[in-house]
C-alpha positions in Angstrom: 50.9 -22.1 3.6 48.6 -20.4 1.1 48.0 -23.7 -0.7 46.8 -25.5 2.5 44.5 -22.5 3.2 43.0 -22.9 -0.3 42.4 -26.6 0.3 40.6 -25.7 3.5 38.4 -23.3 1.6 37.6 -25.8 -1.1 36.7 -28.5 1.4 34.2 -26.2 3.1 32.0 -26.0 -0.1 31.5 -29.8 0.3 31.8 -30.5 4.0 30.6 -28.7 7.1 33.8 -29.1 9.1 37.6 -29.1 8.3 39.9 -29.8 11.3 43.5 -28.7 11.8 44.7 -31.4 14.2 45.8 -29.9 17.5 44.6 -26.4 16.7 40.9 -26.4 16.0 38.3 -26.8 13.3 36.6 -24.6 10.7 32.9 -25.0 10.9 30.4 -24.0 8.2 27.0 -23.1 9.7 23.8 -22.9 7.5 22.0 -19.5 7.7 18.5 -19.3 6.1 17.4 -16.5 3.8 16.4 -13.4 5.6 15.3 -9.8 4.9 17.3 -6.7 5.9 14.7 -4.2 7.0 17.2 -1.3 7.0 18.1 -1.7 3.3 14.8 -3.5 2.2 17.0 -6.3 0.6 16.4 -10.1 0.6 19.7 -11.8 1.7 20.0 -15.4 0.2 20.8 -18.5 2.3 24.4 -18.9 3.1 27.0 -21.0 5.1 29.0 -18.8 7.5 32.3 -20.0 8.7 33.3 -20.0 12.3 36.2 -21.6 14.2 35.9 -24.1 17.1 39.1 -24.6 19.1 37.7 -27.7 20.8 37.7 -29.7 17.6 41.3 -31.1 17.6 40.8 -34.7 16.7 42.3 -35.7 13.4 39.7 -36.9 11.0 42.1 -37.3 8.1 40.0 -35.1 5.8 42.6 -32.4 5.1 45.5 -34.9 4.9 43.8 -37.0 2.3 42.9 -34.0 0.3 46.5 -32.6 0.4 47.9 -36.1 -0.4 45.5 -36.5 -3.5 46.1 -33.0 -4.8 49.8 -32.7 -4.3 50.4 -36.4 -5.1 52.0 -37.1 -1.7 52.0 -40.1 0.5 49.8 -40.0 3.6 52.8 -39.6 5.9 54.2 -36.8 3.7 50.9 -34.9 3.6 50.5 -35.4 7.4 54.0 -34.0 8.0 53.3 -30.9 5.9 50.1 -30.1 7.8 51.9 -30.6 11.1 54.6 -28.0 10.0 51.8 -25.7 8.8 50.0 -25.9 12.2 53.2 -25.4 14.1 54.0 -22.2 12.1 50.4 -20.9 12.7 50.8 -21.6 16.5 54.1 -19.7 16.7 52.7 -16.7 15.0 49.7 -16.7 17.3 51.8 -16.8 20.4 53.6 -13.7 19.0 50.1 -12.0 19.0 50.1 -11.9 15.2 46.9 -12.2 13.2 47.1 -15.3 11.0 45.3 -14.7 7.7 43.6 -17.7 5.9 43.1 -16.7 2.4 39.4 -16.1 1.6 38.5 -17.6 5.0 39.3 -15.1 7.7 41.8 -14.1 10.4 42.7 -16.0 13.5 44.2 -14.2 16.5 44.3 -14.0 20.3 42.3 -11.2 22.1 43.4 -9.2 25.1 42.2 -12.0 27.4 44.3 -14.5 25.4 41.3 -16.3 24.0 41.5 -17.6 20.4 39.2 -15.6 18.2 38.3 -15.9 14.5 37.1 -13.1 12.2 35.5 -14.5 9.1 36.1 -12.9 5.6 33.2 -10.9 4.3 31.1 -11.5 1.1 32.1 -15.2 1.1 29.2 -17.7 0.8 30.1 -21.5 1.0 26.6 -22.7 0.1 27.2 -24.3 -3.3 23.5 -24.7 -4.0 23.1 -21.0 -4.7 25.0 -21.0 -8.0 26.2 -17.3 -7.4 22.9 -15.9 -6.2 23.3 -12.5 -4.6 21.1 -10.3 -2.5 18.4 -8.3 -4.2 16.2 -5.4 -3.4 12.6 -6.0 -2.7 10.1 -4.0 -4.8 8.0 -1.5 -3.0 4.5 -2.5 -2.1 1.9 -0.4 -4.0 -1.5 -0.2 -2.4 -4.1 0.4 -5.0 -7.4 1.9 -4.2 -10.4 -0.4 -4.9 -12.7 1.5 -7.2 -15.7 -0.4 -5.8 -14.9 1.0 -2.3 -14.9 4.6 -3.7 -18.2 4.1 -5.5 -19.8 2.8 -2.4 -18.6 5.8 -0.5 -20.2 8.1 -3.1 -23.4 6.2 -2.9 -23.3 6.4 0.9 -23.1 10.1 0.8 -25.8 10.2 -1.8 -28.3 8.3 0.5 -28.7 11.5 2.6 -30.6 13.2 -0.4 -32.8 10.2 -1.3 -36.3 9.6 0.1 -37.0 6.7 2.4 -39.2 4.9 -0.3 -36.3 5.0 -2.8 -34.0 3.6 -0.1 -36.4 0.6 0.4 -36.6 0.0 -3.3 -32.8 0.1 -3.7 -32.3 -2.2 -0.8 -34.5 -4.9 -2.4 -33.2 -4.6 -6.1 -29.5 -4.2 -5.4 -29.2 -7.7 -3.6 -31.3 -9.2 -6.4 -28.9 -8.1 -9.1 -25.9 -9.1 -7.0 -27.5 -12.6 -6.7 -27.8 -12.7 -10.5 -24.2 -11.8 -11.0 -23.2 -14.7 -8.7 -25.2 -17.3 -10.6 -22.9 -19.2 -13.0 -24.1 -19.4 -16.6 -24.2 -23.0 -17.9 -23.6 -22.9 -21.7 -23.9 -26.7 -21.9 -27.5 -27.0 -20.8 -29.4 -29.4 -23.1 -32.7 -29.1 -21.3 -35.6 -26.7 -22.3 -34.8 -23.1 -21.4 -37.5 -20.6 -20.7 -36.7 -17.0 -21.7 -38.5 -13.9 -20.3 -37.6 -10.2 -20.5 -38.3 -7.7 -17.9 -37.4 -4.1 -16.9 -37.0 -3.2 -13.3 -37.4 0.4 -14.0 -40.7 -0.1 -15.9 -42.0 -2.3 -13.1 -41.4 0.4 -10.5 -44.6 2.3 -9.8 -44.7 6.0 -10.1 -45.2 7.5 -6.7 -46.9 10.7 -8.0 -49.4 8.8 -10.3 -50.4 6.1 -7.8 -54.0 6.4 -6.8 -55.4 4.8 -3.6 -58.6 2.7 -3.9 -61.6 4.2 -2.3 -64.5 2.3 -0.8 -66.6 2.7 -4.1 -64.0 1.2 -6.3 -64.7 -2.3 -7.4 -62.2 -5.1 -7.2 -62.5 -7.5 -10.1 -63.5 -11.1 -9.1 -61.2 -13.9 -9.5 -62.7 -15.1 -12.9 -62.2 -11.7 -14.4 -58.5 -11.6 -13.7 -56.2 -12.0 -16.7 -54.2 -15.2 -16.5 -51.0 -15.9 -18.5 -48.6 -18.5 -19.1 -44.9 -18.0 -19.7 -43.7 -18.3 -23.3 -41.5 -21.3 -23.6 -38.8 -21.3 -26.3 -37.1 -24.7 -27.0 -33.5 -23.8 -27.4 -31.2 -25.9 -29.5 -28.3 -27.4 -27.6 -25.1 -25.3 -28.1 -21.7 -26.7 -28.3 -19.7 -26.3 -25.2 -17.4 -23.2 -25.3 -14.1 -23.9 -23.7 -12.7 -21.1 -21.7 -9.3 -20.3 -22.9 -7.1 -19.6 -19.9 -4.1 -17.6 -20.3 -1.1 -19.1 -18.5 2.2 -17.3 -18.1 5.1 -19.0 -19.9 7.9 -16.9 -18.6 9.0 -16.7 -15.0 11.2 -14.2 -13.1 13.5 -16.4 -11.0 14.8 -15.3 -7.7 16.8 -18.3 -6.8 17.5 -21.9 -8.0 18.4 -24.8 -5.7 19.2 -28.4 -5.9 17.6 -28.9 -2.5 13.8 -28.2 -2.3 14.1 -27.3 1.4 16.2 -24.3 0.5 13.7 -23.3 -2.2 10.9 -23.5 0.4 12.8 -21.3 2.7 13.3 -18.5 0.2 9.6 -18.9 -0.9 8.5 -18.5 2.8 10.5 -15.4 3.3 9.1 -13.8 0.1 5.5 -14.6 0.9 6.0 -13.3 4.4 6.6 -9.9 2.9 3.3 -10.0 1.0 4.9 -11.0 -2.4 3.8 -13.9 -4.5 6.2 -16.8 -4.9 6.0 -20.2 -6.5 8.3 -23.2 -6.7 8.7 -24.6 -10.1 10.7 -27.7 -11.2 13.4 -26.9 -13.8 15.2 -30.1 -14.8 17.0 -31.2 -11.6 16.7 -27.9 -9.8 13.9 -26.2 -7.8 13.5 -22.6 -8.9 11.7 -19.8 -6.8 9.7 -17.6 -9.2 8.7 -14.1 -8.2 6.2 -13.6 -10.9 5.0 -14.9 -14.2 4.4 -13.3 -17.6 2.6 -14.1 -20.8 5.5 -12.8 -22.9 9.2 -12.6 -22.7 9.0 -8.8 -23.4 7.0 -8.3 -20.2 9.3 -10.4 -18.1 12.4 -8.6 -19.4 10.8 -5.2 -18.7 10.1 -6.2 -15.2 13.5 -7.6 -14.7 15.1 -4.4 -16.0 13.2 -2.5 -13.4 14.6 -4.7 -10.7 18.1 -4.3 -11.9 17.8 -0.5 -12.1 17.0 -0.5 -8.4 19.7 -2.9 -7.5 22.3 -3.6 -10.1 23.8 -6.4 -8.0 20.5 -8.3 -7.9 20.7 -11.9 -9.3 17.5 -12.7 -11.2 16.8 -14.1 -14.6 13.9 -15.0 -16.9 13.0 -18.6 -17.4 10.8 -19.9 -20.2 8.7 -22.9 -19.0 
């Protein structure tokens, strides 16, 4: 009896339904990954087992499996399963709870309806490779130093004169515009250089003297004209930006089916955590983060395991 129960369990890892002819069928239903808000844990995808008493038609799956494993003929295997089902039916009519090893319990409730209670902590999704639930790291909200500096300046405006406010309103956007202009290190054309100081060009309010009617304005031919000094710069070799790419990834799950990887990635991103799907041989791995060194990756993984010792995550070098 226990052997047939074991064969049913093994078949559910491969198939979605295993039928006991005349009694019912065990059905494995896919459940996507989800977050437990009470424990702040990420539950991996799974296949939960239920029992459907309307599936009674013999599909030959269990009989063929028993015949192959026990080296029986089809008739002998069929007869063994019929005796097994007859024994289960008798025990159910006696109001006994029939235990299927590592599957669950089958019994009649008070209204004489067949009920199935699945076993806990059993996941029939073979693509997970033993992945367990893990605790999500706490979200740390960091203050933006620019925001704080703007607040300080805003409070400072109350003590500044109107003329200084106008001056700052003109110069600050100007420097911001300069900061947004990309520098082209590969320019082979002539470059004009000029130096200037904004603070020196700013007029001193106290020393400014207004022109009176007796003051003479120089005619146009007396005005000093100047031309910008042009320096012909030699072309410089292009400087290649060395981008630092992480070579080590902290993997939260690995799947043979990309759809399962997309589901886990979507759930992680829905909780404001970065996630990325990377190809690792024939598997699709969902990475939580990437690091420049294995030491950094191991240190972060150690923090995760300290919070949740049962978490299944590992470092992948790519």
